[in-house]
C-alpha positions in Angstrom: 102.2 120.3 117.6 100.9 120.3 121.2 102.1 117.4 123.2 98.5 116.6 124.4 97.4 115.9 120.7 100.1 113.2 120.2 98.1 110.4 121.8 95.0 111.3 119.7 97.1 111.3 116.5 98.5 107.8 117.4 95.1 106.5 118.2 93.6 107.8 114.9 96.6 106.3 113.0 96.1 102.9 114.6 92.3 103.1 113.8 93.0 103.9 110.2 95.6 101.1 109.9 93.1 98.7 111.5 90.4 99.7 109.0 92.8 99.2 106.1 93.9 95.8 107.5 90.2 94.7 107.6 89.7 96.0 104.1 92.8 94.0 102.9 91.6 90.9 104.7 88.1 91.2 103.1 89.8 91.6 99.7 91.9 88.5 100.2 88.8 86.6 101.4 86.9 87.8 98.3 89.8 86.7 96.1 89.7 83.1 97.3 86.0 82.7 98.1 84.5 84.8 95.3 86.4 83.5 92.3 83.1 83.0 90.4 82.2 86.6 91.0 85.4 88.6 90.2 86.8 86.3 87.5 84.0 86.9 85.0 85.7 88.1 81.9 83.2 91.0 81.5 84.5 92.4 84.8 88.1 91.5 84.6 88.8 92.3 80.9 88.1 96.1 81.1 90.4 96.4 84.2 93.2 94.5 82.5 92.9 96.7 79.4 92.8 99.9 81.4 95.6 99.0 83.8 97.9 97.4 81.3 97.3 98.2 77.6 96.5 101.9 77.9 99.5 102.4 80.2 102.1 101.1 77.7 102.7 104.2 75.5 103.5 106.7 78.3 105.5 104.1 80.3 107.5 103.2 77.2 108.3 106.8 76.4 109.2 107.6 80.0 111.4 104.5 80.3 113.3 105.4 77.1 114.0 108.9 78.3 115.2 107.7 81.7 117.7 105.3 80.2 118.9 108.1 77.9 119.3 110.5 80.8 121.3 107.9 82.8 123.6 107.5 79.8 124.1 111.2 79.3 124.8 111.8 83.0 127.1 108.8 83.4 129.2 108.8 80.2 131.6 111.6 81.1 132.4 110.1 84.5 133.0 106.7 83.0 135.0 108.1 80.1 137.2 110.0 82.5 138.5 106.7 84.0 138.5 104.9 80.7 135.5 102.7 81.5 132.9 104.0 79.0 132.4 100.6 77.5 131.2 99.3 80.8 128.5 102.0 81.1 125.9 99.9 79.4 126.1 97.2 82.0 125.8 99.7 84.9 122.9 101.5 83.3 121.0 98.3 82.5 121.6 96.8 85.9 120.2 100.0 87.5 117.2 100.0 85.2 116.3 96.3 85.6 116.7 96.1 89.4 115.5 99.5 90.5 114.4 102.1 88.1 112.2 100.0 85.8 110.0 98.5 88.6 109.8 101.8 90.6 109.0 103.8 87.4 106.3 101.4 86.4 104.8 101.5 89.9 104.8 105.3 90.2 103.2 105.6 86.7 100.6 103.0 87.7 99.9 104.9 91.0 99.6 108.2 89.3 97.6 107.1 86.2 95.6 104.1 87.4 95.5 104.5 91.2 94.1 108.0 91.1 91.5 106.9 88.6 90.4 103.9 90.7 90.1 106.0 93.8 88.1 108.6 92.0 85.8 106.0 90.4 85.0 104.1 93.6 84.8 107.4 95.6 82.2 108.7 93.2 80.3 105.5 93.6 80.4 105.8 97.4 79.3 109.5 97.3 76.3 108.6 95.0 75.4 105.7 97.3 75.9 103.1 94.5 78.0 100.9 96.9 75.1 100.9 99.4 72.7 100.0 96.6 74.9 97.0 95.7 74.8 95.8 99.3 71.0 96.2 99.4 70.8 93.9 96.4 73.0 91.3 98.2 76.0 92.0 96.0 79.4 92.3 97.7 81.2 95.4 96.4 84.5 94.0 97.5 84.2 90.9 95.2 82.5 92.8 92.4 84.6 96.0 92.3 87.7 95.7 94.4 89.1 92.3 93.7 89.1 92.6 89.8 90.9 95.9 90.1 93.5 94.6 92.5 94.0 91.5 90.4 94.5 93.6 87.3 97.1 95.7 89.1 99.0 92.6 90.2 98.8 90.8 86.9 99.6 93.7 84.6 102.5 95.5 86.5 105.1 92.8 85.7 104.5 93.1 81.9 104.6 96.9 82.3 107.9 96.6 84.2 109.3 94.5 81.3 108.3 97.3 78.9 109.9 99.9 81.1 113.1 97.8 81.4 113.3 97.2 77.6 112.7 100.9 76.8 115.2 102.0 79.4 117.8 99.7 78.0 117.1 100.9 74.5 117.3 104.6 75.5 120.7 103.9 77.2 121.9 102.0 74.1 121.0 104.8 71.7 122.8 107.5 73.6 125.9 105.4 74.6 126.5 103.8 71.2 125.0 106.2 68.6 125.6 109.6 70.3 128.8 108.9 72.1 130.2 106.3 69.7 130.9 103.7 72.4 131.3 100.1 71.1 127.9 98.4 70.7 129.6 95.0 71.2 131.1 96.1 74.5 127.8 97.6 75.5 126.0 94.3 75.2 129.0 92.2 76.4 129.2 94.0 79.7 125.4 94.0 80.0 125.5 90.2 79.8 128.3 90.1 82.3 126.7 92.3 84.9 123.1 91.1 84.8 121.9 87.7 85.9 118.6 86.0 85.8 118.1 86.8 89.5 118.5 90.6 88.7 115.6 90.3 86.3 113.5 88.3 88.8 114.4 90.9 91.4 112.6 93.6 89.6 109.6 91.5 88.7 109.2 90.3 92.3 109.2 93.9 93.5 106.6 94.9 90.9 104.1 92.3 92.2 104.2 93.8 95.7 104.0 97.3 94.2 100.9 96.4 92.2 99.1 94.9 95.2 99.9 97.9 97.3 98.7 100.4 94.7 95.4 98.4 94.0 94.6 98.0 97.7 95.4 101.6 98.7 93.5 103.2 95.7 90.4 101.0 96.3 90.5 101.6 100.0 90.7 105.4 99.6 87.8 105.3 97.2 85.7 103.1 99.5 86.3 105.4 102.5 86.3 108.8 100.9 84.3 111.6 102.6 81.1 113.0 101.0 81.1 115.5 98.2 83.4 116.5 95.4 86.1 117.7 97.9 86.0 114.2 99.5 86.6 112.5 96.2 89.4 114.9 95.3 91.1 114.4 98.6 90.8 110.6 98.3 92.4 110.7 94.9 95.3 112.8 96.1 95.8 110.6 99.2 95.7 107.5 97.0 98.7 108.7 95.0 100.7 110.1 97.9 100.3 107.0 100.1 101.0 104.7 97.2 104.1 106.6 96.4 105.4 106.3 100.0 104.5 102.6 100.1 106.4 102.0 96.9 109.5 103.7 98.3 109.4 102.0 101.6 108.7 98.6 100.1 111.5 99.1 97.6 114.0 99.7 100.4 112.9 96.7 102.3 112.7 94.4 99.3 116.1 95.6 98.0 117.8 94.7 101.2 116.0 91.3 101.4 116.6 90.3 97.8 120.2 91.4 97.9 120.8 89.3 101.0 119.2 86.4 99.2 121.4 87.0 96.2 124.5 86.9 98.4 123.4 83.6 100.0 122.7 82.3 96.5 126.2 83.2 95.3 127.9 82.1 98.4 128.6 85.6 99.6 130.6 86.6 96.4 130.3 90.3 95.4 130.2 91.1 91.7 133.1 93.3 90.5 131.4 95.7 88.1 134.6 97.3 87.1 136.7 94.2 86.7 
């Protein structure tokens, strides 16, 4: 990359970030000041159904297989040191704190985020958004806020589904395939996992849902004309959402782990003790 282009790239990035910030501010404003518009059940219900209910089967299946894979990969290592009965606690802690929320968010970004970007992008290309503005209807309140709210509201239940199916998948492989003790599986799960670990994953999921909804809707609202523009907006929505999920997960993991240490007085849990 020529050095002379670097300032231009920085300026363009700052401009795009500023536009996204303005879009986010308009969405927050529409949420608080346009409750009567976006909260109509006829607008909110289809989004809740699409984001939540229709995502359950694929998320449940994926979560179960992820838990099973963790059990298969981890059993031999734990058995080699005589700790196979503790495998359930380690698997379930990983699923509930990290894998479940991230898996639910990535599935939401791929399945829902791309759809939202394509839907709103098509409306922009066909000038339906301009027509709404001409009729004194705010597209942010009518179209964006219900979709963002649906993502925020439905991702915690989807995370719970992912967690439960991941735990079940790990239990099936560990206790039914490898013949580890079911009682020990659940005993160490109870010993390793606290209520804060469950809350940890749910808190992360709320931030993930907000990011996915905002990014997907923004990409749809700002897509370039034509089918190519809609396709590129859809791809960008998933890629940027994925990066946002990974970065937010890193930051939130550090923050929430520090809070957990403060809550427990700095005591570290001994997962092998």
